[in-house]
Every structure is written in structure tokens, then in C-alpha cells.
C-alpha positions in Angstrom: -25.2 10.1 -31.9 -23.7 13.1 -32.9 -23.1 14.6 -29.2 -21.8 11.2 -28.7 -19.3 11.6 -31.5 -18.4 15.4 -30.4 -17.6 14.2 -27.0 -15.1 11.6 -28.2 -13.2 14.0 -30.4 -13.4 16.5 -27.4 -11.6 13.5 -25.1 -9.5 12.5 -28.2 -8.1 16.1 -28.4 -7.5 16.2 -24.6 -5.4 13.0 -25.2 -3.5 13.9 -27.9 -2.3 17.1 -25.9 -0.8 15.5 -23.0 2.4 17.0 -21.9 4.8 17.0 -19.3 7.6 19.6 -18.5 11.2 19.9 -16.8 11.4 22.7 -14.1 13.7 25.3 -14.9 14.6 26.5 -11.3 17.5 29.1 -10.0 20.1 28.6 -8.1 22.7 27.3 -10.2 21.9 23.6 -10.0 22.3 21.7 -13.4 18.2 21.8 -14.1 18.8 20.9 -17.3 21.1 17.5 -17.1 19.9 14.2 -18.0 19.0 15.4 -21.6 17.9 12.2 -23.1 16.2 10.8 -19.8 12.5 12.3 -20.2 12.2 11.3 -23.9 13.1 8.1 -23.5 10.7 7.7 -20.5 8.3 9.0 -22.9 8.6 6.7 -25.4 8.4 4.0 -23.1 5.3 5.2 -21.2 3.5 5.6 -24.6 4.4 1.9 -26.0 3.7 0.1 -22.5 1.2 2.1 -20.5 -1.2 3.6 -23.2 -0.2 7.5 -22.7 0.1 9.6 -25.6 2.7 12.2 -24.4 4.3 14.6 -26.7 7.8 13.2 -27.2 9.6 16.7 -26.5 9.2 17.6 -22.7 8.6 21.1 -22.5 10.8 23.7 -20.1 8.4 25.6 -17.2 9.7 28.0 -14.3 8.3 27.7 -10.7 6.5 31.1 -11.2 5.2 30.5 -14.1 0.9 29.9 -14.7 2.2 27.5 -17.5 2.6 25.1 -14.3 -1.0 23.8 -14.8 -0.7 23.1 -18.4 1.1 19.5 -17.0 0.0 16.9 -14.9 3.8 16.1 -14.1 6.5 18.2 -14.0 10.1 16.8 -13.5 13.3 18.3 -11.9 16.4 16.8 -11.4 20.1 18.1 -10.9 23.7 18.0 -8.8 23.4 21.1 -7.2 21.9 24.4 -5.6 18.3 25.0 -5.8 16.7 28.3 -4.6 12.8 29.2 -4.8 11.8 32.8 -4.0 8.8 33.3 -1.6 6.4 33.8 -4.9 7.8 30.8 -6.9 7.6 28.4 -3.4 3.7 29.7 -3.4 3.3 29.1 -6.9 4.4 26.0 -6.5 2.3 25.2 -3.8 -0.7 26.1 -5.4 -0.2 24.1 -8.3 0.4 21.0 -6.3 -2.4 21.4 -3.9 -4.5 22.2 -7.0 -3.9 18.3 -8.5 -0.3 18.7 -10.1 2.6 16.3 -9.6 6.3 17.2 -9.0 8.7 14.7 -9.3 12.0 15.6 -7.8 14.8 13.0 -9.1 18.5 13.8 -7.4 21.3 13.2 -10.1 23.6 12.9 -6.3 24.2 16.2 -4.7 20.7 18.3 -5.1 19.4 16.8 -1.4 20.9 19.3 0.9 19.6 22.4 -0.9 16.2 21.1 -2.1 15.4 19.8 1.6 15.3 23.7 2.6 13.7 25.1 -0.2 10.7 22.7 0.2 10.2 24.3 3.6 9.5 27.5 1.6 7.1 25.4 -0.3 5.3 23.3 2.5 6.4 24.7 5.8 3.5 22.7 7.4 4.4 19.6 5.7 7.3 17.1 6.1 8.7 14.4 3.4 7.6 10.9 4.5 8.9 7.8 3.7 6.8 5.8 1.1 6.1 2.3 2.0 6.7 -0.7 -0.4 2.9 -1.2 -0.8 2.1 2.4 -1.6 0.3 2.0 -5.1 3.1 4.1 -6.8 4.8 1.1 -6.8 2.5 -0.9 -8.7 0.3 1.2 -10.8 1.7 -0.7 -13.5 4.8 -2.7 -12.7 5.2 -4.3 -9.6 8.5 -3.1 -7.1 7.4 -5.1 -4.2 10.7 -3.7 -2.3 9.9 -0.1 -3.6 12.2 2.2 -5.1 15.0 0.1 -7.2 18.4 1.1 -7.0 19.8 2.3 -10.3 23.7 3.6 -9.6 25.3 2.8 -6.6 27.6 5.8 -5.8 27.7 5.4 -2.3 25.9 2.3 -1.9 23.1 4.0 -0.1 19.9 2.4 0.2 17.3 4.2 -2.2 14.4 6.7 -0.4 11.4 7.6 -1.8 10.3 10.6 0.2 6.7 12.3 -0.4 4.5 15.4 0.4 0.9 14.2 1.0 -2.6 15.7 0.5 -5.6 14.2 1.3 -3.7 10.5 1.0 -2.3 11.6 -2.3 1.4 11.9 -3.0 1.3 15.6 -4.6 5.5 15.8 -4.3 7.8 12.6 -4.9 11.7 12.9 -3.8 13.5 10.4 -5.3 16.7 10.2 -3.4 19.9 7.5 -3.5 18.2 5.9 -6.6 19.2 8.1 -9.7 16.2 7.1 -12.1 17.0 10.2 -14.1 20.4 8.1 -15.2 18.7 5.0 -15.7 16.3 6.4 -18.3 19.1 8.0 -20.0 20.2 6.4 -23.7 22.1 3.4 -23.6 25.5 5.1 -24.4 25.5 7.3 -21.7 26.4 5.3 -18.7 26.6 1.9 -20.2 24.0 0.9 -17.6 22.8 -2.9 -18.2 19.7 -3.3 -19.8 17.5 -4.7 -17.0 19.0 -1.8 -14.5 17.6 0.5 -17.6 14.5 -1.4 -17.8 13.9 -1.1 -13.8 14.4 2.5 -13.8 12.3 2.8 -16.9 9.2 0.8 -15.3 9.5 2.7 -12.1 9.2 5.8 -13.9 6.3 4.5 -16.0 4.5 3.8 -12.2 5.5 7.5 -11.6 3.8 9.3 -14.5 0.7 6.8 -14.6 0.1 7.8 -11.0 0.5 11.3 -11.7 -1.7 10.9 -14.4 -4.6 8.8 -12.6 -4.7 9.3 -9.0 
């Protein structure tokens, strides 16, 4: 009985210690954009899918060993991105060892991140995820795949991934702008149903990162 109680205590501490982080990258892009997005997503996840995540996301750099403390790392922005060779190698090692990086293009990052991902995964390519992929149904069903949150140029949303052993280790959400949908209502004045779609898709991504 004492052993069982000890194990339950250890599991409880591990659950309470869940954290996620924002990636502070170089190059001049606004890595800090959408400041209310992740706190709102965390609150939503804690209420709806049973997570116990610290409501204040941490900040981590690509070259830090602290990457390994987080099962989910978020990256966003509008502008330039740059990874040094050592940063790229560290990111790759983190992802290949079970980590998860979600890159959400806030419109403007796409041409820059594509060239930097070649440094991280010179032997892999981004692939389109089918709407039937589990990431679209881990908690909330999205039968058509990635939802469109902000129209901007009206292009179709894309969920692009780097895979390892049939697992998504890197997800690049493009032409969707999930992060804007996670922000507080007064920031973009999005309709509540649009914000809900964004938060539900975000919860799916978090659940996938934590459990797959």
C-alpha cells in the first residue's frame, strides 16, 4: 500500500509539473507575438481535455538543453527566422528524442522557416497531413482537417508535418493563423465560434504532443 501511495504521489507531481514553452529564435522575427494566445489555450486545455499545464508558458531558445523539459514547444511570428548549425542540431535531437514543435505561421514566416527547416532536417520534407490523421480528432473532430481562422488572402489552410516513425514531430500550420484565434476576444474581435474552432484544434495538437 505504501509503495502504491508513493507511486501515485510521483505521478501526481509529474502531472502538476506539466509545462509548455515558446521558442525564442533569432533572425528578427517577432517570436513574442500573440502574447495572450498560449495562456488562453492552456486554460482551455486544462478545462476541457484534462491537462494540468502551468498557465504561464516558459521561453526557451533553440540551443538550450531546457528544450527537453517540454513535451510541446510553440513557435510563431511574421518575419525572418535564423537557426545556427548548433541550434538546428539541438532542435533535431530534441524532436528525434520525442519532443514536439508546433510552428504557427502568423502570416509572413513561411518563406523563412522553410529554408531553416532544411538545416534541422536535411533528409526530410514537409508532408501534408490528411484530414484522417489522428491529430484532427484526438479530442475534437475536424473532418475537413485544419480550420481556417483568419482569411487574409483566402488561401486554403495547410497542416504540414515532419514525421519520424509515423509520428508527427514537427507541425507547421500555414494559412490558418490558429494563434490569432487563441488570443483574447478583444484583440481581433473574432466571432466566438471561430475562436472555439481555433482553441479546439489547439487542444487536439496539445493532446497529440503529450500522448503520441
